[in-house]
C-alpha positions, 0 to 999 in steps of 0.5 A: 305767733309764739309758735313760729319762734319756738319752731325756729328754735328747734329747727336751728338746734337740729341744723347745728348738729347733735353728736351721734349716739356712739359719740356719747359713749366715748367718754364712758369708754375712756373712763372705763379704760383708765380705771382698768389700766390704773386700778384693776390691772395692777391690783390683779398683778399684785394678787397673782404675785402674792398667790405665787409667793404663798404657793412657794413657801416651805419650812425654814423660810424666814417670813413676815406677817402683814401685822409686822411679825417676823419668824421662821416657818416650822410647820404648814397646812393648807390654811395655817402656818406655824411660825417660830418668832423666838427660840421655843416660841411658836404662833399659828398664823393664817397663811393668807396673812403672810406678807412675804419673805424677810429677805425681800423687805430687808433688801428694800431697806438697804437700797434706800 
């Protein structure tokens, strides 16, 4: 007699309709799309902009490092930049650690 009730319960569950397998993937696809547009795409644009800035550097540019040191480029190689941070004071910095052009950060300060 107990088997009769269990059979009915399964029959009612099937009759109510289960979501299709494709519908189970919709939330996963939505989460992936949200991550792409909110995380991966902006990060990729930022990396491309930084690479473009590093490729266009020349001697004489006033730049700042990611650690906050301001200086003028006096020499460059493929990986290392020589910065003059004061008259007669030069340091070597990895090219990848340059944050950007000084004019970009100073113009942002004046806008605020």
